[in-house]
Residue frames as qw, qx, qy, qz and C-alpha x, y, z in Angstrom:
[[0.651, -0.600, -0.433, -0.171, 35.18, -2.90, -2.51],
 [0.176, 0.441, -0.538, 0.696, 36.15, -1.48, 0.85],
 [0.586, -0.523, -0.617, 0.030, 35.29, -2.57, 4.38],
 [0.249, 0.129, -0.340, 0.898, 36.46, 0.68, 5.93],
 [0.228, -0.689, -0.681, 0.101, 33.99, 1.77, 8.56],
 [0.003, -0.836, -0.084, -0.543, 32.91, 5.37, 9.23],
 [0.396, 0.098, -0.557, 0.724, 34.73, 7.04, 12.08],
 [0.332, -0.755, -0.548, 0.140, 33.05, 8.28, 15.24],
 [0.030, -0.983, -0.035, -0.180, 33.39, 11.82, 16.61],
 [0.543, -0.742, 0.357, 0.164, 36.60, 10.84, 18.40],
 [0.291, 0.687, -0.607, -0.274, 38.21, 9.52, 15.24],
 [0.330, -0.204, 0.920, -0.049, 37.98, 5.82, 16.19],
 [0.329, -0.030, -0.749, -0.574, 36.25, 3.47, 13.70],
 [0.681, -0.159, 0.193, -0.688, 32.69, 2.50, 14.52],
 [0.453, -0.148, 0.870, -0.124, 31.93, -1.09, 15.52],
 [0.224, 0.087, -0.762, -0.602, 30.97, -3.24, 12.53],
 [0.117, -0.365, -0.920, 0.080, 28.26, -5.15, 14.43],
 [0.078, 0.573, 0.414, -0.703, 26.59, -1.92, 15.49],
 [0.217, 0.388, -0.378, -0.812, 26.58, -0.73, 11.88],
 [0.196, -0.090, -0.911, -0.352, 25.05, -4.01, 10.66],
 [0.046, -0.506, -0.785, 0.355, 22.34, -3.72, 13.30],
 [0.123, 0.533, 0.083, -0.833, 21.71, -0.11, 12.33],
 [0.223, 0.218, -0.623, -0.717, 21.34, -1.04, 8.64],
 [0.143, -0.267, -0.948, -0.097, 18.92, -3.88, 9.43],
 [0.015, 0.598, 0.592, -0.540, 16.68, -1.59, 11.49],
 [0.125, 0.475, -0.193, -0.850, 16.90, 1.13, 8.85],
 [0.215, 0.064, -0.787, -0.574, 15.83, -1.28, 6.12],
 [0.180, -0.356, -0.916, 0.030, 13.12, -2.99, 8.15],
 [0.219, -0.543, -0.210, -0.783, 11.56, 0.19, 9.56],
 [0.683, -0.622, 0.011, -0.383, 11.25, -1.14, 13.09],
 [0.190, -0.592, 0.746, -0.238, 13.37, -2.57, 15.90],
 [0.780, -0.029, 0.560, -0.278, 11.29, -5.75, 16.00],
 [0.843, 0.530, 0.052, -0.073, 11.57, -6.43, 12.27],
 [0.293, 0.780, -0.537, 0.135, 15.27, -5.59, 12.32],
 [0.465, -0.442, 0.725, -0.251, 15.78, -8.08, 15.13],
 [0.882, 0.217, 0.378, -0.177, 14.03, -10.77, 13.06],
 [0.654, 0.718, -0.238, 0.010, 16.33, -10.07, 10.11],
 [0.136, 0.696, -0.653, 0.265, 19.39, -10.47, 12.31],
 [0.775, -0.153, -0.612, 0.020, 18.14, -13.40, 14.39],
 [0.245, 0.134, -0.563, 0.778, 18.56, -11.37, 17.58],
 [0.172, -0.645, -0.693, 0.274, 16.22, -10.38, 20.40],
 [0.085, 0.866, 0.256, 0.420, 14.59, -6.96, 20.30],
 [0.486, -0.861, 0.034, 0.144, 16.25, -5.85, 23.59],
 [0.711, -0.217, 0.320, 0.586, 19.65, -6.73, 22.09],
 [0.401, 0.524, 0.395, 0.639, 18.95, -4.69, 18.97],
 [0.188, -0.937, -0.213, -0.202, 17.58, -1.80, 21.01],
 [0.628, -0.688, 0.131, 0.341, 20.72, -1.82, 23.14],
 [0.645, 0.025, 0.377, 0.664, 22.98, -1.84, 20.08],
 [0.206, 0.748, 0.348, 0.526, 21.15, 1.08, 18.49],
 [0.383, -0.921, -0.072, -0.018, 21.44, 3.03, 21.74],
 [0.712, -0.428, 0.240, 0.502, 25.13, 2.20, 21.92],
 [0.515, 0.340, 0.387, 0.685, 25.67, 3.48, 18.37],
 [0.041, -0.891, -0.274, -0.360, 23.69, 6.65, 19.12],
 [0.556, -0.806, 0.051, 0.196, 25.82, 7.24, 22.21],
 [0.711, -0.131, 0.329, 0.608, 28.98, 6.58, 20.21],
 [0.342, 0.517, 0.387, 0.682, 27.92, 9.12, 17.57],
 [0.107, -0.310, -0.351, 0.877, 26.41, 11.55, 20.02],
 [0.353, 0.109, -0.275, -0.888, 23.35, 11.86, 17.73],
 [0.652, 0.193, 0.587, -0.441, 19.86, 10.37, 17.52],
 [0.071, -0.143, 0.833, 0.529, 19.44, 7.89, 14.65],
 [0.206, -0.381, -0.816, -0.383, 15.75, 6.95, 14.88],
 [0.376, -0.191, 0.218, -0.880, 12.59, 8.60, 16.07],
 [0.070, 0.162, 0.968, -0.179, 10.41, 6.09, 17.93],
 [0.441, -0.087, -0.293, -0.844, 6.87, 5.98, 16.50],
 [0.740, -0.100, 0.395, -0.534, 3.72, 4.10, 17.63],
 [0.943, 0.218, 0.250, -0.004, 4.46, 1.62, 14.82],
 [0.807, 0.336, 0.050, 0.483, 8.15, 1.25, 14.00],
 [0.415, -0.620, 0.038, 0.664, 10.81, 3.93, 13.75],
 [0.484, 0.860, 0.123, 0.104, 11.58, 6.82, 11.39],
 [0.735, 0.014, -0.027, 0.678, 15.19, 7.63, 10.44],
 [0.135, -0.883, -0.051, 0.447, 16.59, 11.03, 11.34],
 [0.488, 0.846, -0.210, -0.040, 18.71, 13.00, 8.89],
 [0.235, -0.664, 0.710, -0.013, 21.78, 11.60, 10.65],
 [0.713, 0.007, 0.699, -0.056, 20.55, 8.06, 9.98],
 [0.712, 0.674, 0.177, -0.081, 19.91, 8.82, 6.30],
 [0.216, 0.856, -0.469, -0.014, 23.45, 10.13, 5.91],
 [0.423, -0.457, 0.780, -0.068, 24.93, 7.14, 7.73],
 [0.798, 0.258, 0.533, -0.115, 22.88, 4.67, 5.66],
 [0.600, 0.790, -0.099, -0.073, 24.15, 6.26, 2.45],
 [0.003, 0.765, -0.642, 0.044, 27.72, 5.75, 3.72],
 [0.376, -0.351, 0.845, -0.149, 27.48, 2.14, 4.93],
 [0.838, 0.256, 0.273, -0.398, 24.89, 0.36, 2.78],
 [0.750, 0.572, -0.318, -0.095, 27.04, -0.50, -0.21],
 [0.166, 0.573, -0.765, 0.243, 30.21, -1.43, 1.75],
 [0.518, -0.194, 0.712, -0.433, 28.28, -3.64, 4.19],
 [0.869, 0.330, 0.161, -0.332, 26.38, -5.39, 1.39],
 [0.607, 0.622, -0.495, 0.007, 29.62, -6.00, -0.51],
 [0.090, -0.484, 0.798, -0.348, 31.29, -7.32, 2.63],
 [0.717, -0.009, 0.539, -0.442, 28.33, -9.64, 3.31],
 [0.829, 0.475, -0.147, -0.256, 28.51, -10.98, -0.26],
 [0.445, 0.559, -0.678, 0.173, 32.10, -12.08, 0.44],
 [0.089, -0.323, 0.802, -0.495, 31.86, -13.24, 4.05],
 [0.468, 0.200, 0.744, -0.433, 28.29, -14.62, 3.99],
 [0.164, 0.145, -0.638, -0.739, 27.54, -15.54, 0.36],
 [0.139, -0.356, -0.916, -0.122, 24.65, -17.87, 1.19],
 [0.048, -0.645, -0.542, 0.536, 22.93, -15.24, 3.33],
 [0.052, 0.454, -0.212, -0.864, 23.59, -12.53, 0.74],
 [0.152, -0.054, -0.798, -0.580, 22.05, -14.68, -1.98],
 [0.119, -0.503, -0.845, 0.140, 19.08, -15.40, 0.25],
 [0.009, 0.600, 0.275, -0.751, 18.49, -11.71, 0.82],
 [0.104, 0.280, -0.478, -0.826, 18.61, -11.04, -2.92],
 [0.266, -0.155, -0.845, -0.438, 15.94, -13.67, -3.54],
 [0.102, 0.301, 0.719, -0.618, 13.53, -12.72, -0.78],
 [0.124, 0.622, 0.709, 0.309, 9.92, -12.34, -1.99],
 [0.027, -0.222, -0.001, -0.975, 8.51, -8.85, -2.40],
 [0.063, -0.493, -0.798, 0.340, 5.73, -8.32, 0.13],
 [0.082, -0.182, -0.300, -0.933, 2.98, -6.17, -1.38],
 [0.066, 0.473, 0.777, -0.411, -0.28, -5.03, 0.19],
 [0.149, 0.021, -0.261, -0.954, -3.32, -3.24, -1.19],
 [0.659, 0.160, 0.260, -0.688, -7.08, -3.29, -1.74],
 [0.584, 0.001, 0.809, 0.074, -8.00, -6.82, -2.80],
 [0.611, 0.675, 0.400, -0.105, -10.05, -5.71, -5.82],
 [0.241, 0.905, -0.296, -0.189, -7.35, -3.41, -7.17],
 [0.358, -0.491, 0.780, 0.152, -4.74, -6.11, -6.69],
 [0.630, 0.206, 0.749, 0.024, -6.82, -8.64, -8.61],
 [0.540, 0.759, 0.360, -0.050, -7.98, -6.45, -11.49],
 [0.303, 0.935, -0.177, 0.046, -5.06, -4.09, -12.08],
 [0.266, -0.794, 0.547, -0.007, -1.95, -4.91, -10.10],
 [0.724, -0.201, 0.654, 0.086, -1.40, -8.65, -10.54],
 [0.752, 0.573, 0.291, 0.147, -1.87, -8.58, -14.34],
 [0.222, 0.942, -0.233, 0.097, 0.63, -5.71, -14.48],
 [0.330, -0.701, 0.630, -0.063, 3.18, -7.64, -12.42],
 [0.960, 0.106, 0.247, -0.077, 2.80, -11.00, -14.20],
 [0.689, 0.642, -0.262, 0.209, 5.82, -10.33, -16.49],
 [0.085, -0.722, 0.584, -0.360, 8.01, -9.78, -13.41],
 [0.810, -0.254, 0.469, -0.243, 6.94, -13.13, -11.94],
 [0.913, 0.403, 0.037, 0.059, 8.01, -14.72, -15.22],
 [0.438, 0.703, -0.399, 0.394, 11.41, -13.08, -14.63],
 [0.682, -0.119, -0.613, 0.382, 11.77, -14.82, -11.24],
 [0.115, -0.351, 0.323, -0.871, 10.53, -11.94, -9.07],
 [0.321, -0.347, -0.872, 0.131, 8.74, -13.66, -6.18],
 [0.272, -0.409, -0.020, -0.871, 5.66, -11.92, -4.80],
 [0.208, -0.365, -0.846, 0.328, 3.67, -12.32, -1.59],
 [0.157, -0.347, -0.254, -0.889, 0.45, -10.32, -1.91],
 [0.123, -0.385, -0.781, 0.477, -1.95, -9.37, 0.89],
 [0.135, -0.576, -0.422, -0.687, -5.31, -7.65, 0.53],
 [0.366, -0.492, -0.618, 0.492, -6.73, -5.48, 3.28],
 [0.040, -0.952, -0.302, -0.039, -7.83, -2.07, 4.51],
 [0.402, 0.756, -0.187, 0.483, -5.53, 0.92, 4.16],
 [0.373, -0.788, 0.335, -0.357, -4.92, 1.60, 7.87],
 [0.910, -0.289, 0.297, 0.013, -3.99, -2.02, 8.61],
 [0.838, 0.404, 0.061, 0.361, -1.70, -2.23, 5.58],
 [0.206, 0.826, -0.230, 0.472, 0.08, 1.02, 6.43],
 [0.629, -0.660, 0.355, -0.206, 0.63, -0.19, 9.99],
 [0.952, -0.011, 0.249, 0.176, 2.18, -3.31, 8.50],
 [0.599, 0.675, -0.066, 0.425, 4.39, -1.22, 6.23],
 [0.150, -0.847, 0.327, -0.391, 5.67, 0.84, 9.18],
 [0.765, -0.472, 0.416, -0.137, 6.35, -2.37, 11.12],
 [0.031, -0.555, 0.776, 0.297, 8.34, -3.86, 8.23],
 [0.645, 0.152, 0.738, -0.130, 5.85, -6.54, 7.16],
 [0.644, 0.682, 0.342, 0.059, 5.52, -5.06, 3.66],
 [0.506, -0.083, 0.279, 0.812, 7.93, -3.64, 1.12],
 [0.093, -0.095, -0.328, -0.935, 5.24, -1.73, -0.76],
 [0.166, 0.489, 0.773, -0.368, 1.61, -0.83, -0.08],
 [0.053, -0.374, -0.474, -0.795, -1.10, 0.54, -2.33],
 [0.073, -0.361, -0.648, 0.667, -3.17, 2.74, -0.07],
 [0.022, 0.671, 0.614, 0.415, -6.66, 4.13, -0.66],
 [0.278, -0.944, -0.164, 0.067, -5.92, 6.86, 1.90],
 [0.392, 0.770, -0.313, 0.395, -3.01, 9.30, 1.85],
 [0.770, -0.243, -0.422, 0.413, -0.35, 8.11, 4.32],
 [0.188, -0.935, 0.068, -0.294, 0.47, 10.53, 7.13],
 [0.705, -0.648, 0.246, 0.148, 3.65, 10.95, 9.13],
 [0.135, 0.809, -0.539, -0.191, 7.34, 10.85, 8.35],
 [0.575, -0.277, 0.770, 0.026, 7.71, 7.07, 8.51],
 [0.627, 0.389, 0.660, 0.143, 6.11, 6.50, 5.09],
 [0.029, 0.422, -0.372, -0.826, 6.85, 7.97, 1.67],
 [0.509, 0.459, 0.726, -0.049, 4.08, 7.82, -0.93],
 [0.041, 0.222, -0.422, -0.878, 3.40, 8.96, -4.49],
 [0.672, 0.344, 0.237, -0.612, 0.01, 9.15, -6.26],
 [0.364, -0.082, 0.874, 0.313, -0.48, 6.08, -8.44],
 [0.059, -0.320, -0.734, -0.597, -3.95, 6.45, -9.95],
 [0.384, 0.026, 0.278, -0.880, -7.38, 8.01, -9.47],
 [0.021, 0.289, 0.951, 0.112, -10.36, 5.70, -9.19],
 [0.335, -0.105, -0.131, -0.927, -13.68, 7.21, -10.31],
 [0.244, 0.197, 0.869, -0.383, -16.89, 6.07, -8.62],
 [0.342, -0.059, -0.518, -0.782, -20.04, 5.30, -10.64],
 [0.574, 0.054, 0.518, -0.631, -23.63, 4.52, -9.66],
 [0.289, 0.190, -0.838, -0.423, -24.60, 1.17, -11.18],
 [0.709, 0.034, 0.479, -0.517, -27.44, -1.33, -11.35],
 [0.410, 0.054, 0.875, 0.252, -28.21, -4.57, -13.14],
 [0.059, -0.105, -0.580, -0.806, -30.09, -4.34, -16.43],
 [0.234, -0.567, -0.780, -0.128, -33.46, -5.26, -14.89],
 [0.257, -0.698, -0.372, 0.556, -33.30, -2.42, -12.35],
 [0.204, -0.285, 0.267, 0.897, -31.83, -0.04, -14.91],
 [0.026, -0.353, -0.709, -0.610, -34.76, -0.48, -17.30],
 [0.273, -0.735, -0.621, 0.025, -37.19, 0.53, -14.59],
 [0.360, -0.629, -0.148, 0.673, -35.11, 3.50, -13.48],
 [0.475, 0.786, 0.274, 0.286, -34.28, 5.04, -16.83],
 [0.455, 0.322, -0.109, 0.823, -32.39, 8.33, -17.08],
 [0.341, -0.857, -0.380, 0.071, -32.62, 10.93, -14.33],
 [0.232, 0.734, -0.224, 0.597, -31.05, 14.17, -13.19],
 [0.377, 0.088, -0.681, 0.622, -29.26, 14.62, -9.89],
 [0.250, -0.092, 0.347, -0.899, -32.04, 16.80, -8.45],
 [0.770, -0.041, -0.169, -0.613, -34.61, 14.14, -9.32],
 [0.402, 0.282, -0.862, 0.123, -32.95, 11.30, -7.45],
 [0.490, -0.283, 0.488, -0.664, -35.49, 10.91, -4.65],
 [0.911, 0.057, -0.115, -0.391, -36.99, 7.79, -6.21],
 [0.566, 0.382, -0.699, 0.213, -33.64, 6.03, -5.61],
 [0.303, -0.425, 0.585, -0.621, -34.53, 6.10, -1.91],
 [0.856, -0.055, 0.243, -0.453, -36.78, 3.07, -2.34],
 [0.802, 0.411, -0.432, -0.042, -34.19, 0.92, -4.12],
 [0.886, -0.433, 0.047, 0.156, -32.14, -1.72, -2.23],
 [0.149, 0.877, -0.454, 0.056, -28.52, -0.68, -1.69],
 [0.966, -0.024, -0.124, 0.226, -25.62, -3.12, -1.87],
 [0.033, -0.908, 0.360, -0.212, -22.43, -2.23, 0.03],
 [0.697, 0.234, -0.606, 0.304, -19.16, -3.72, 1.25],
 [0.252, -0.023, -0.651, 0.716, -19.69, -2.27, 4.76],
 [0.124, -0.646, -0.732, 0.178, -22.63, -1.47, 7.00],
 [0.103, -0.714, -0.189, 0.666, -21.91, 2.27, 7.06],
 [0.580, 0.721, 0.361, 0.117, -22.04, 2.54, 3.23],
 [0.423, -0.586, 0.161, 0.673, -18.63, 4.24, 2.85],
 [0.250, -0.002, 0.569, 0.783, -18.47, 4.49, -0.96],
 [0.016, -0.651, -0.692, -0.312, -22.21, 4.92, -1.41],
 [0.275, -0.828, -0.327, 0.362, -22.27, 7.64, 1.25],
 [0.333, -0.428, 0.266, 0.797, -19.44, 9.50, -0.43],
 [0.148, 0.263, 0.670, 0.679, -21.21, 9.38, -3.80],
 [0.124, -0.761, -0.631, -0.086, -24.57, 10.54, -2.39],
 [0.303, -0.784, -0.160, 0.518, -23.00, 13.48, -0.58],
 [0.315, -0.311, 0.412, 0.796, -20.82, 14.53, -3.52],
 [0.033, 0.213, 0.701, 0.680, -23.43, 14.18, -6.26],
 [0.284, -0.630, -0.649, -0.320, -26.82, 14.46, -4.52],
 [0.019, 0.456, -0.308, 0.835, -25.64, 16.64, -1.59],
 [0.707, -0.408, 0.149, -0.559, -27.35, 14.48, 1.02],
 [0.358, -0.345, 0.853, -0.159, -26.93, 11.27, 2.94],
 [0.275, -0.035, -0.894, -0.352, -27.95, 7.88, 1.54],
 [0.558, -0.349, -0.176, -0.732, -31.60, 7.15, 2.31],
 [0.891, -0.323, 0.019, -0.318, -31.41, 3.88, 4.23],
 [0.548, -0.484, 0.680, 0.056, -29.39, 1.01, 5.59],
 [0.272, 0.374, -0.764, -0.451, -27.99, -1.39, 2.99],
 [0.896, 0.012, -0.013, -0.443, -30.08, -4.33, 1.93],
 [0.974, 0.077, -0.082, 0.197, -26.99, -6.45, 1.33],
 [0.164, -0.876, 0.453, -0.001, -23.52, -6.15, 2.88],
 [0.971, 0.063, 0.053, 0.223, -20.60, -8.22, 1.62],
 [0.350, -0.837, 0.247, 0.341, -16.98, -7.22, 2.41],
 [0.505, -0.129, 0.612, 0.595, -15.61, -7.54, -1.11],
 [0.321, 0.557, -0.076, -0.762, -16.30, -5.14, -3.97],
 [0.199, 0.178, -0.838, -0.476, -16.08, -7.99, -6.47],
 [0.009, -0.352, -0.924, 0.148, -18.93, -9.69, -4.63],
 [0.207, 0.591, 0.301, -0.719, -20.85, -6.37, -4.62],
 [0.245, 0.403, -0.522, -0.711, -20.35, -6.25, -8.38],
 [0.142, -0.062, -0.961, -0.228, -21.65, -9.80, -8.81],
 [0.067, 0.471, 0.772, -0.422, -24.68, -9.16, -6.58],
 [0.253, 0.580, 0.053, -0.773, -25.64, -5.95, -8.39],
 [0.233, 0.291, -0.708, -0.600, -25.23, -7.64, -11.76],
 [0.118, -0.194, -0.973, -0.043, -27.53, -10.44, -10.58],
 [0.291, -0.562, -0.476, -0.611, -30.26, -7.95, -9.68],
 [0.468, -0.408, -0.636, 0.458, -29.79, -7.47, -5.92],
 [0.120, -0.898, -0.296, 0.302, -30.06, -3.68, -6.15],
 [0.403, 0.851, -0.077, 0.328, -27.92, -0.62, -6.85],
 [0.719, -0.524, -0.009, 0.455, -24.45, 0.33, -5.64],
 [0.199, 0.944, -0.258, -0.057, -21.47, 2.58, -6.23],
 [0.915, -0.106, 0.224, 0.320, -18.29, 0.99, -7.58],
 [0.226, -0.608, 0.428, 0.629, -14.93, 2.07, -8.98],
 [0.652, 0.599, -0.125, -0.448, -15.29, 2.44, -12.74],
 [0.235, 0.531, -0.800, -0.155, -12.26, 0.24, -13.46],
 [0.322, -0.099, 0.903, -0.268, -13.83, -2.63, -11.51],
 [0.560, 0.439, 0.630, -0.310, -17.09, -2.72, -13.45],
 [0.213, 0.575, -0.384, -0.691, -15.88, -1.53, -16.87],
 [0.043, 0.101, -0.928, -0.355, -16.08, -4.97, -18.50],
 [0.139, 0.450, 0.856, -0.211, -19.62, -5.62, -17.22],
 [0.242, 0.694, 0.170, -0.657, -20.77, -2.18, -18.39],
 [0.159, 0.464, -0.607, -0.626, -19.26, -2.73, -21.83],
 [0.028, -0.058, -0.976, -0.208, -20.89, -6.15, -22.16],
 [0.444, -0.324, -0.346, -0.760, -24.29, -4.78, -21.14],
 [0.565, -0.312, -0.751, 0.139, -24.60, -6.81, -17.95],
 [0.329, -0.569, -0.417, 0.628, -24.46, -3.65, -15.85],
 [0.205, 0.775, 0.326, 0.500, -25.71, -0.11, -16.42],
 [0.284, -0.098, -0.285, 0.910, -24.32, 3.20, -15.17],
 [0.005, -0.735, -0.673, 0.082, -27.37, 5.10, -13.92],
 [0.017, -0.987, -0.119, 0.103, -25.92, 8.60, -13.83],
 [0.698, 0.213, 0.027, 0.684, -22.93, 10.45, -15.30],
 [0.203, -0.923, -0.190, 0.266, -22.49, 13.62, -13.21],
 [0.427, 0.851, -0.161, 0.260, -20.28, 16.39, -14.54],
 [0.004, -0.675, 0.618, -0.402, -18.14, 16.14, -11.40],
 [0.894, -0.173, -0.400, -0.105, -17.89, 12.48, -10.42],
 [0.562, -0.747, 0.343, -0.092, -16.29, 11.62, -7.08],
 [0.750, 0.434, -0.466, 0.180, -12.78, 10.20, -7.29],
 [0.720, -0.661, 0.209, 0.038, -10.30, 8.71, -4.86],
 [0.370, 0.748, -0.550, 0.046, -6.51, 8.72, -5.23],
 [0.973, -0.193, -0.038, 0.118, -4.56, 5.50, -4.73],
 [0.044, -0.881, 0.469, -0.045, -1.03, 5.96, -3.34],
 [0.900, 0.162, -0.344, 0.212, 2.01, 3.72, -3.72],
 [0.373, -0.850, 0.275, -0.252, 3.91, 3.77, -0.43],
 [0.822, 0.082, -0.449, 0.341, 7.16, 2.48, 1.07],
 [0.605, -0.675, -0.216, 0.364, 9.04, 3.15, 4.29],
 [0.156, 0.974, -0.128, 0.106, 10.75, 6.52, 4.36],
 [0.153, -0.804, 0.573, -0.026, 14.52, 6.37, 4.13],
 [0.761, -0.152, 0.630, 0.033, 14.58, 2.62, 3.46],
 [0.188, 0.497, -0.639, -0.556, 16.50, 1.77, 0.30],
 [0.891, 0.195, 0.161, -0.376, 14.39, -0.61, -1.78],
 [0.561, -0.256, 0.732, 0.291, 16.11, -3.80, -2.84],
 [0.006, 0.183, -0.682, -0.708, 16.32, -4.72, -6.52],
 [0.054, -0.352, -0.897, -0.263, 13.05, -6.67, -6.74],
 [0.016, -0.724, -0.550, 0.417, 10.86, -4.26, -4.74],
 [0.015, -0.559, 0.201, 0.804, 12.29, -1.47, -6.89],
 [0.008, -0.022, -0.808, -0.589, 11.35, -3.42, -10.04],
 [0.035, -0.572, -0.819, 0.041, 7.80, -3.86, -8.72],
 [0.040, -0.718, -0.261, 0.645, 7.50, -0.15, -7.89],
 [0.002, 0.402, -0.450, -0.797, 8.77, 0.93, -11.30],
 [0.001, -0.213, -0.890, -0.402, 6.46, -1.53, -13.08],
 [0.021, -0.675, -0.697, 0.242, 3.41, -0.23, -11.21],
 [0.020, -0.677, -0.026, 0.735, 4.26, 3.41, -11.89],
 [0.001, 0.220, -0.658, -0.720, 4.72, 2.65, -15.59],
 [0.037, -0.360, -0.900, -0.241, 1.51, 0.63, -15.92],
 [0.010, -0.641, -0.570, 0.515, -0.55, 3.17, -13.97],
 [0.041, 0.371, -0.255, -0.892, -0.10, 5.68, -16.81],
 [0.261, -0.040, -0.746, -0.612, -2.48, 3.50, -18.85],
 [0.108, -0.385, -0.880, 0.257, -5.07, 2.84, -16.13]]
């Protein structure tokens, strides 16, 4: 172990407190979250980052609407100081170092995907003392939280934009048009160009503007959905239950309704040659080194997704 600090442009060692503040902001992805980690005020942390930037003569972070993104200089500096500072903290602040190692992994994603795919995949890690704090929500809100340092990892139904977030494709979800058995018997089999009679059927959706239904109609039938939804409930699992109980027809991810289709409680009404799909991304803050437990969660999800 070494506690030697990197030198500044003038050859003098850099201040250890400034380096610790830099590493906290780099890991947290924002000045506010970094300040919380250190127990300091945001103005204090902002001033220390500015002081380090002035000392180096280089910009370390690009200020974004939500959080900060590391520059190439910051990535190089983080690679130099992370291990020495962590080793030093383990000696000088063993209780704090142990607490950091045992912090829960904060994971966000679509509630239905978390319940059906993600949590079963991560159950073995929980048995190995990996603590999880899981939040369901919409992609934009979750990605904002990731940039602000509230999450370690986010499963996003939209492709993240900007340099503050790094993401890899995790899985493709295929959308299928489904109905309960009672409706399905009356509908029978049809071709895409003979779908007009669907216009009179009640639609069930998780939002008033029919986002998934609208995407399916445009992709498969090349037109807009015919009407406003008959039933809106902001949870795809509730949509699944309502459709299975006979409330109407809807469009759902195939993985979500696979068990009900297999058991006969739900019927897929149409199998187009080119079904609409949506890619789910696994995202983390760009340039932020994942701790041991978040890294375990990421690797477990990537491995399990090969079988989804």
